[in-house]
C-alpha positions in Angstrom: 22.1 4.8 -1.4 21.3 2.0 1.0 22.3 -1.6 0.2 19.5 -4.0 0.4 19.6 -7.8 0.9 19.6 -9.7 -2.3 18.9 -13.2 -1.1 15.7 -14.7 -2.5 12.6 -14.9 -0.3 10.7 -18.2 -0.3 7.1 -17.1 -0.9 5.8 -20.1 1.1 7.5 -18.6 4.2 5.5 -15.4 4.0 2.2 -17.0 2.9 -0.3 -17.6 5.6 -0.6 -21.4 6.4 -4.4 -21.4 6.0 -4.5 -19.6 2.7 -4.9 -22.7 0.5 -7.5 -24.3 2.8 -9.5 -21.0 2.9 -9.5 -20.9 -0.9 -10.7 -24.5 -1.1 -13.5 -23.8 1.4 -14.6 -20.7 -0.6 -14.7 -22.7 -3.8 -16.8 -25.4 -2.2 -19.1 -22.8 -0.7 -19.6 -21.2 -4.1 -20.7 -24.4 -5.8 -24.4 -24.2 -4.6 -24.6 -20.6 -5.9 -23.1 -21.7 -9.2 -25.7 -24.4 -9.5 -28.5 -21.9 -8.8 -27.2 -19.5 -11.5 -26.9 -22.3 -14.1 -30.5 -23.5 -13.4 -31.7 -19.9 -13.5 -30.0 -19.3 -16.9 -31.5 -22.4 -18.3 -35.0 -21.4 -17.3 -34.8 -17.7 -18.3 -33.3 -18.5 -21.7 -30.1 -16.5 -21.1 -31.5 -13.3 -19.9 -29.3 -13.4 -16.8 -26.2 -13.8 -19.1 -27.0 -10.4 -20.7 -27.4 -8.8 -17.3 -24.1 -10.4 -16.0 -22.3 -9.2 -19.1 -23.5 -5.7 -18.6 -22.4 -5.7 -14.9 -19.0 -7.1 -15.8 -18.6 -4.5 -18.6 -19.5 -1.7 -16.1 -17.1 -3.0 -13.5 -14.2 -3.1 -16.1 -15.1 0.4 -17.2 -15.0 1.6 -13.5 -11.6 -0.1 -13.0 -10.2 1.6 -16.1 -11.4 5.0 -14.7 -9.8 4.3 -11.4 -6.5 3.3 -13.0 -6.6 6.4 -15.1 -7.3 8.5 -12.0 -4.3 7.0 -10.2 -2.0 7.6 -13.2 -3.3 11.1 -13.7 -3.2 12.2 -10.0 -0.2 10.2 -8.8 3.5 10.5 -9.4 5.1 7.3 -10.7 8.1 6.1 -8.7 11.1 5.5 -11.0 14.8 5.7 -11.0 14.5 9.4 -11.6 11.7 10.2 -9.1 12.2 8.7 -5.6 15.2 6.5 -6.6 15.5 5.2 -3.0 11.9 3.9 -3.0 12.4 2.5 -6.5 15.4 0.6 -5.4 13.3 -0.9 -2.5 10.6 -2.0 -5.0 13.1 -3.5 -7.4 14.8 -5.4 -4.6 11.8 -6.9 -3.0 10.2 -7.7 -6.3 13.3 -9.6 -7.5 13.7 -11.3 -4.1 10.1 -12.6 -4.1 10.3 -13.6 -7.8 7.4 -11.3 -8.8 7.0 -8.8 -11.6 7.7 -5.3 -10.4 4.4 -3.4 -9.9 3.7 0.2 -10.9 4.2 2.3 -7.8 2.5 5.7 -7.5 2.6 8.4 -4.8 -0.6 10.4 -4.4 -0.8 13.7 -2.5 -2.6 13.1 0.8 -1.4 13.7 4.4 -2.8 10.3 5.6 -0.3 7.6 6.5 -1.6 4.8 4.3 -1.0 2.7 1.2 -2.7 0.0 -0.8 -1.9 -2.5 -3.5 -4.4 -3.6 -6.1 -4.7 -5.2 -9.5 -6.6 -3.2 -12.1 -7.1 -4.5 -15.6 -4.2 -7.0 -15.3 -1.9 -4.2 -14.0 -0.4 -4.5 -10.5 -0.4 -1.1 -8.8 0.9 0.0 -5.4 -0.3 3.4 -4.2 1.5 5.2 -1.4 0.0 8.3 0.1 2.5 11.1 0.4 2.1 11.3 4.2 3.6 7.8 4.5 6.4 8.5 2.0 7.3 11.7 3.8 7.4 9.9 7.2 9.6 7.1 5.9 12.0 9.0 3.8 12.5 12.3 5.7 14.8 12.6 8.7 12.7 15.0 10.7 11.4 18.6 10.6 13.0 21.8 11.8 12.0 21.5 15.5 13.6 18.1 15.9 10.5 16.0 15.9 10.4 12.9 13.7 8.4 13.7 10.6 5.7 11.0 11.4 4.9 12.9 14.6 4.9 16.3 13.0 2.4 15.4 10.3 -1.0 17.1 10.1 -2.9 14.1 11.5 -1.2 14.5 14.9 -3.8 16.9 16.2 -5.8 15.0 18.8 -5.7 16.3 22.3 -3.3 13.5 23.4 -0.9 14.4 20.6 -1.0 18.1 21.5 -0.4 17.2 25.2 2.5 14.9 24.3 4.1 17.6 22.2 3.7 20.2 24.9 5.4 18.2 27.7 8.0 16.2 25.8 11.4 17.7 25.4 12.4 18.6 21.9 15.4 16.7 20.5 17.4 19.9 20.0 17.0 20.7 23.7 19.0 17.5 24.5 21.9 18.5 22.2 21.4 16.3 19.2 19.7 17.4 16.0 18.0 14.4 14.7 15.9 11.5 16.1 17.8 9.1 13.8 20.7 8.9 16.2 18.3 7.5 18.8 16.9 8.5 22.2 19.9 6.8 24.0 22.3 9.3 22.5 20.5 12.2 24.3 21.5 11.0 27.7 25.0 9.8 26.9 
């Protein structure tokens, strides 16, 4: 298993410098709308509050359904399933001083991922195409797994695969050793 750095990461170093200023600008920009809503509530005798409550309840219900869908259709990363990935999550969470999120892998060949917060639960969803590309060495014909995935079917990808030499043609079995090793 790989050894990961354990030194803490200062969150201010990875935070965008304009983040706080942008938040303050957004809060100031929201004040006129808040004033309009308060005046509207006073003149409609609370009818808008009922409508806002119904919308909030509907959105919370939809978040609960989405979280249930992720938990039902995804595989949770743990020390028993994808231990290397779980070690990465534990390491970075502790280094950033954050609570460890729930990490799920969902079956899809796209190379993508997203992080969200649903009903006070922090969730990271990795699509299996990205996980396969990051954790596998390569496929049988010597191509790195990210290039051998199903999304690599554009005419340019097909042309590159048809003219580029296979790694095994150069005498080394895996791209992990690097291109330089092929000509040494």
